[in-house]
C-alpha positions as CSV (number, residue, x, y, z in Angstrom):
1,M,-23.4,94.2,-147.1
2,L,-20.0,93.0,-149.6
3,S,-18.3,96.4,-151.5
4,P,-16.9,95.2,-154.7
5,G,-13.0,94.1,-154.4
6,L,-11.5,93.1,-151.2
7,N,-13.6,93.0,-147.9
8,Y,-12.5,91.9,-144.4
9,L,-14.5,89.6,-142.1
10,W,-13.6,90.0,-137.9
11,I,-13.5,86.0,-136.5
12,S,-14.6,86.9,-132.2
13,T,-14.6,83.7,-129.8
14,D,-16.3,84.6,-126.0
15,I,-12.6,82.7,-123.8
16,K,-13.5,81.0,-120.6
17,A,-12.6,83.3,-117.6
18,S,-10.4,80.2,-116.1
19,A,-8.2,79.9,-119.3
20,M,-4.8,80.1,-118.7
21,P,-2.8,83.4,-119.5
22,T,-0.1,81.5,-121.5
23,A,-2.9,79.9,-123.2
24,V,-3.0,79.4,-127.8
25,I,-5.9,80.2,-129.4
26,D,-6.3,79.8,-133.2
27,A,-8.7,80.2,-136.1
28,E,-10.1,79.4,-139.6
29,L,-12.9,80.4,-142.0
30,T,-13.8,77.1,-143.3
31,A,-16.7,78.6,-145.2
32,L,-18.2,81.6,-146.5
33,T,-22.3,82.0,-147.9
34,V,-23.2,85.3,-149.2
35,N,-26.6,86.0,-150.7
36,G,-26.8,82.0,-151.2
37,S,-23.8,81.4,-153.0
38,P,-20.5,79.6,-151.5
39,L,-17.3,81.7,-151.3
40,L,-12.8,80.3,-151.2
41,P,-11.7,83.4,-149.3
42,L,-7.8,84.5,-150.1
43,L,-6.8,83.9,-146.7
44,A,-8.3,81.1,-144.6
45,S,-6.6,82.2,-140.8
46,A,-3.8,84.5,-140.6
47,P,0.1,84.1,-140.5
48,E,1.3,82.0,-137.2
49,V,1.7,85.2,-134.1
50,K,3.2,84.1,-131.4
51,N,3.6,85.9,-128.2
52,K,1.4,88.0,-129.1
53,K,-0.4,90.7,-126.2
């Protein structure tokens, strides 16, 4: 259930064990539907982060 105002969502992924430590992933929320109603996210993707460990 979403609360009125801002709500934060986590995007998760499974990364292969064979992925290189220097590999970079990126994700973007392109669609969101709540109770059958489409919503537009205020921020579809996070600002670029480099060398985050």
